[in-house]
C-alpha positions in Angstrom: 26.7 15.9 4.3 26.5 12.8 2.2 22.8 12.4 3.1 22.2 16.1 2.2 23.8 15.5 -1.2 21.6 12.5 -1.7 18.5 14.5 -0.8 19.4 17.3 -3.2 20.0 14.8 -5.9 16.6 13.3 -5.2 14.9 16.7 -5.5 16.7 17.3 -8.8 15.4 14.0 -10.1 11.9 15.0 -9.1 12.3 18.4 -10.9 13.5 16.7 -14.1 10.6 14.2 -13.9 8.1 17.0 -13.6 9.1 18.2 -17.1 8.4 14.8 -18.6 5.0 13.8 -20.0 2.5 13.2 -17.2 -0.1 10.5 -17.1 -3.7 11.8 -17.1 -4.4 10.3 -13.7 -1.3 11.9 -12.2 -1.9 15.3 -13.7 -5.1 15.6 -11.6 -3.2 15.0 -8.4 -1.7 17.7 -6.3 2.0 17.5 -5.5 2.3 16.5 -1.8 4.1 18.9 0.4 6.9 17.8 2.8 5.3 16.5 6.0 6.5 16.0 9.5 6.5 12.5 11.0 7.9 10.9 14.1 11.0 10.2 12.1 11.4 13.9 10.9 10.5 15.7 7.8 10.0 13.7 4.6 9.7 15.0 1.1 7.3 12.8 -0.9 7.6 12.3 -4.6 4.7 13.8 -6.6 2.4 11.6 -8.6 3.7 13.2 -11.8 7.0 11.4 -11.2 5.3 8.0 -11.5 5.3 6.7 -15.0 3.2 3.7 -14.5 1.9 1.2 -12.0 0.8 -2.4 -12.8 -0.7 -5.2 -10.8 -0.4 -8.9 -11.3 -4.1 -9.3 -10.6 -6.8 -6.7 -10.9 -10.5 -6.4 -10.0 -13.2 -5.0 -12.4 -13.2 -1.4 -13.6 -13.1 1.2 -10.8 -10.3 -0.6 -8.9 -7.4 -0.1 -11.3 -3.8 0.0 -9.9 -3.5 3.7 -10.7 -6.0 4.3 -7.8 -3.1 3.4 -5.4 -1.0 6.3 -6.5 -3.6 9.0 -7.6 -3.2 11.1 -4.4 -6.8 10.3 -3.4 -7.1 8.0 -0.4 -10.8 7.5 -1.0 -10.1 5.4 -4.1 -8.5 2.0 -4.0 -6.8 -0.6 -6.1 -8.4 -4.0 -5.4 -7.4 -7.5 -6.4 -10.1 -9.9 -7.7 -12.5 -11.2 -5.1 -14.5 -13.8 -7.1 -12.4 -16.9 -7.0 -10.5 -17.8 -3.8 -8.9 -20.8 -5.4 -7.1 -18.9 -8.2 -6.8 -15.3 -6.9 -5.0 -15.9 -3.5 -1.8 -14.5 -2.2 0.8 -13.3 -3.1 -0.3 -10.1 -4.9 2.1 -7.5 -6.3 2.2 -3.9 -7.5 5.1 -2.6 -9.6 5.6 1.1 -9.6 7.9 2.7 -12.3 9.2 6.2 -12.0 9.9 8.6 -14.9 13.4 8.9 -13.6 15.3 7.0 -10.9 14.3 8.3 -7.5 16.1 8.3 -4.1 13.8 6.7 -1.6 14.1 5.7 2.0 10.4 5.9 3.1 7.2 4.4 1.8 3.9 5.3 3.3 0.9 3.0 3.0 -2.7 4.0 3.4 -5.1 1.1 3.9 -8.6 1.4 2.6 -10.7 4.0 4.6 -14.1 2.4 4.4 -13.3 -0.7 6.3 -14.8 -2.8 3.6 -16.3 -5.5 5.9 -17.2 -4.2 9.3 -15.3 -2.4 12.0 -11.9 -4.3 11.8 -9.0 -2.8 9.8 -10.1 -4.8 6.8 -7.4 -5.8 4.4 -4.6 -4.3 6.4 -1.4 -5.6 4.8 0.9 -6.9 7.5 3.0 -9.4 5.6 4.9 -7.8 2.7 8.2 -7.1 1.1 9.6 -4.2 -1.0 12.1 -4.9 -3.8 13.8 -2.4 -6.1 15.4 -2.2 -9.5 17.6 0.6 -10.7 16.5 0.2 -14.3 13.4 -0.4 -16.4 14.4 -4.0 -17.2 16.8 -4.9 -14.4 16.3 -7.6 -11.8 14.5 -6.8 -8.5 16.5 -7.0 -5.2 15.0 -6.9 -1.7 15.2 -3.7 0.3 16.2 -4.0 3.9 13.8 -2.2 6.2 14.8 -0.5 9.4 11.2 -0.1 10.6 8.0 -1.8 9.4 4.5 -0.4 9.7 2.1 -1.6 12.3 -1.7 -1.8 12.2 -3.9 1.0 13.6 -7.6 0.9 14.3 -8.0 4.4 12.8 -6.9 3.1 9.3 -4.4 5.9 9.2 -1.4 6.2 6.9 1.6 4.2 8.2 5.3 4.4 7.1 8.2 2.1 6.7 11.8 3.2 6.6 14.7 1.6 4.8 18.1 1.1 6.4 19.7 3.2 3.6 18.2 5.2 0.8 17.9 3.4 -2.5 18.0 4.8 -6.0 15.1 3.1 -7.8 13.6 3.2 -11.2 11.1 0.6 -10.2 9.6 -0.6 -6.8 7.9 -3.9 -6.4 5.4 -4.2 -3.5 5.0 -7.9 -2.8 1.9 -8.5 -0.7 2.1 -11.8 1.1 -0.7 -11.6 3.6 -3.0 -9.3 5.6 -4.9 -9.0 8.8 -8.7 -9.2 8.4 -11.6 -10.7 10.3 -13.6 -10.6 7.1 -14.4 -13.5 4.8 -12.1 -12.3 2.0 -8.9 -13.7 3.2 -7.5 -14.1 -0.3 -7.9 -10.6 -1.9 -6.5 -7.3 -0.8 -6.5 -3.6 -1.6 -4.4 -0.4 -1.3 -5.8 3.1 -1.0 -2.5 4.9 -1.4 1.2 4.5 -1.6 3.6 7.4 -1.3 7.4 7.4 -1.8 9.7 9.8 -0.1 13.2 10.8 1.2 13.7 12.0 4.7 15.7 15.1 5.7 17.2 13.5 8.8 17.9 9.8 9.8 15.9 8.2 12.5 17.5 8.0 15.9 17.4 4.2 15.6 19.2 4.6 12.2 21.9 6.6 13.9 22.4 3.9 16.5 22.5 1.2 13.9 25.2 3.1 12.0 27.2 3.8 15.1 27.1 0.2 16.0 28.2 -0.8 12.6 31.4 1.3 12.8 32.1 0.5 16.5 31.1 3.9 17.9 29.1 4.7 21.1 28.4 7.6 23.4 31.5 6.7 25.4 33.6 6.2 22.2 32.1 8.6 19.6 34.9 7.8 17.1 
């Protein structure tokens, strides 16, 4: 019941955000419908609920950070690739929502074109998410229940939090990546999506049961 209330509150926040002014890049993007995943149905926040996205490092025109949340997986944000000595890891993206959003799932789409051959080029596999509940507040780490894993198909992969968070801003701290290419110091993101699940994962149920001392023999 509490989770249902959280989900309803999240939908209300999205509805309120939709009435706010919408960035031009977000206005062109369709609102994603709820999707079914291995962890159950997830309602993703529309691009119109994102107020801004900034990067600590940015490549030339055509690879702006907005490309990572524009709803188009064929476009990418890319960090600079010209100077390995000064443009190495970590990299970061900061996403700010128009209103605080309840989130327990973030889906990451690596670049589709491969970039440098047949390997999953620039697949981010060393990262951390942090959140802030205000526009100026400090960031705190978010504990993940599951982390994404690399696929050769370059398909979208999700990560789930132990508990939903109410975030005004999300920081995506990129510490490293898998790549067999030469550019081991720059990275890219095709798309990030932020959502709230309808039902907890089975592993999440087990985690919670363990935390309160319950089991199948002692349901409590």
